[in-house]
N, C-alpha and C positions, 0 to 999 in steps of 0.2 A: 556830179562830186568827187573831188582829189582824193583818193584811195593814201592813208600813210604809211610810213614804211615803218619799219622795227629795226632800231640798230642793237646789232650785239656784240658785247664785250666779252670777250673771250679769254679764260685763264691760259697761260704756257703748259697745258697740262693735254696728255693725252685723249683721255676720256672727253674734256670739255669741249676740246678741238673738233672730235669724231661727232658729238653732239650738236656742235655749231654747225657743223658741213650738212646734218641730216636736216636742220633749221633752216638753212638756206635753200635748201631743195625742195621743204614743204611750200618755204612762203615766195621763191621764186621772187620777181623783181619787188615785192616788199621788203626783204631784207636788205638790210648794208651793214657791212663788219666794219668797227671803229676801233683803233687801236688807243684805247686810252693814256697808255704809256708815252707813246711818240709822235701824240698829236695835239693841235690847242683846239682849245673850247670854239672858237671863230670857225674851224673847220667842220662843227657838228653840221648836219644836214637841217633844213628848215621844216621840213615834212613830217618829222618823226613822231609817231604814236609814244612810244617808249623806249628805252633801252631795256633789253632784256642783259643781265650779268650770269655769265659762265661761270661760278669760280667759288672762292672763299669769300671770307671776309675782308681781305686786303685786296681782289679784284674790286669787291664791291665799294668798298673806299676810294680806291683810284676813280674807278666810274663817279663818283659823288662829287669829287674833286675836280674832274675834268670838264663837268658839264656848268662848273662855276654858278653864275646866279638864274641859270637857264629850268624853266618850269618843267622839265622835261622826268615824268614818272621813271624809276626805277625800279625791274624787276628782279628778284634777285634768284638764282636756282644753285642750289648747295652743290659746290664740287671740291670743296675743301673739307680736310679732317674735324673740326669745331667751327660752327658760323652761327651766329645769331641773326643777320641783317638777311639772310635766304630764307624764307620760308616755303618756299617752293624745292621739293627735292627732283633729283633725276626724273625716277619713274615714275613721278607727278605733272610732268614734263608737258606731254602730248595734250592732257585735259585742261591742264591750264591755259595754256597756248589756244587754246579751242574758247575759252569761255574770255580770253583777251580780247579775240578776233570779235566774238560778238558784243564785246563792252560789257560783259558780266564780270566785273571787280569792281572793288574798291579803292581808293588813294589815300592814304594816310599821311598827313604831314607829320615829320620828325625835325625838332629843333636844331639848330647849327650854332657852333659860338664860334665868335669874331675873336678872334687874336690879333692883337697891337703891339708893338714893340718901340716903345720910344727911346732912342738915344743923341744924347747931345741936343736935345730937344728937337728932334727930326723925327721922324716916321720912319721907319726901317722895315718894315714884316707889317701886312696886312693881310690875314688870310683866314677863311672861315674852316671850322672844322666838325665833322660828324660824330665823331667819339670823345678824343680827348686829346689835351694838350698835356704834356710832360716835363718836370723841369727836373734835370738831373745830374748829378757830376759824371763825367769820362772816366774820373778817376773812382771807382765805388769803393774804396777805404776811408773814403773822407763824406761827412755829411754836409748837405745845404743848408743853409738858414734863408729860410723866405720868409719876409714881414708883410703879410696882408691884411688889405684893408676892404672894407666894405662898404660901399657907398659914403668914401672918404673917411669912416670911421676905422681905427686900427682894431683889429681881430686879435691876430698872435703871431709869432714868429714861428715858422716849424721848421724843427731839426729834426733833420730827416734824410736819409737815403733819397729821398725825392718827395715831390708832390704831384698829384696826379689831380688836374681838371676837366669833369667829366660831362657830359650832355647826360640823361638817362638810356638814351642808344647805346652809351657808350659806359653805361654802369655795368655789363657783363663782358667788358674787354681788361684792359690791365687793371682798372680799380678795382673789378671783383677778385684778380689775383691779389691783390693788396689788400684784402679784407675790406673793402667797400660793401656798400648798400645794392639789391637787383632794385632797381626803380623802372615802373612801368614807364614806356616812351611818351604815355599822354599826360604823366606830373609834370607840371610847369615847374623844373628845377633844374640844378645846376650841384653837382656833387665834389666837394673837395677831399681827398682822399692821402695822407700825407703816407710813403711809402717806410716800413718799419721805424717809426719816428723814435726821437732819443726819450723825450716824454711819454711815459703810457696813456697820460692824461689826452695827449691829443689823437681824437679818434676820428674818421669819418664825418663831415659834416654836410647835410642837404639844405640847400637855401634856394629861396625865389627866384627863377630864372629875372627876372625884373633888376636882382643885383647887379652895380658895376662892382666888379673886382679888381683892384691895385694890386702887384705885387712887386717888391723890390728886394732887390739881392743884397743880403748882409753877410758880417763876417769876412772869409775870404773867398767870394765867388770865382776864384780862377777856373777853368775848365769845366763851368756850366751849359749844358745842353738844352734847348728848350724841342722838344721831338711834338712834331704835330699828325696826329693821327696815325702815329708808328710809321710815319714813310719819308716826312722831311724833318731833316734837324739844321738847326742855327744854333751856332756859338754863340754865347753869352758874353756880353762886354758886361762888367762890374755897374757900369754907372747906366743899364739899362733897366729902364720902368716897363712893366709887362700889362697890358689893361685886356681884361676879356669881359665878354658881354654878351647876351643873347643876340644872334645873330639875325637880322630882320628876313635873311634869305633860307627859308626852311628846304630839306628835302622831301619830295614826294617819293613815297615809297605803296608799290601796288601790292594788293593783298585781296583773300578770298575769300575770308572769314572775319567776321566780325571779332572773334575772340583768340584769332591766331596766333599773336604775340605769345599767349601762355600754352597754347600747345608747344612753340618753337622752344619755347623756356624747358619746359616739362621733359622735352625730348634731349636737346643738347645735354641739359645737367643731370639727366639719368635718374629723374625723379619717380617715386612708383606710381605707375600708372602710365608713363610715357611712352610715345613712341619713337621709332626707331626709323 
């Protein structure tokens, strides 16, 4: 039987790089270091059991974007300051690796959103995001005006500093900082969170993930920017239409406990009874 290798995606951080070298020594020929920032998806080896991501949420999001539509499970190991995507900590890595090699782990599917932008009748952007898409002004002193349609029905026009469209996984990222709700990743939903809305009755909204969203830029949409997972930005054109829907390509995340999400949540948000 062919033994599958384990890919290592490593944050540019001394502690993470040191731990990666330790993993390479332990795994030997069974490991391969992958540069998710400077490689392309086609360069991913075909014999990977999973990717171990050593870093914070930004490194995890880079790895998720890097694998594209491949069904390679990701195991996050926290090395950043605050992170919700990595449930394993550095001190628990050895035990987690043993369980991984024994096949004693679970995988959870996390929904991604498919973001498409149509300009002059032609599609110019087609990207999947794990956390969120954010529309805002590059000039922070001006409001955005985003007309939102759900399944071709007009909902409202958000006049705000920006608009966040998030997955349940992304509910603990920028959306949470903007006053959005925490949503369990297993809840099939999409979250719309306005950033500092001009109208106080424009509140965060949770909708079914079967909803087709269309966003049209109104008012004076110059200097508008669409940011995907906080890592890739696109300058918007006043004629652009943004279409958002649930992606058919989920991300598979490795877990070792059925209720591990709530343990991570309590720890990161420092709720009473949370672990460090």
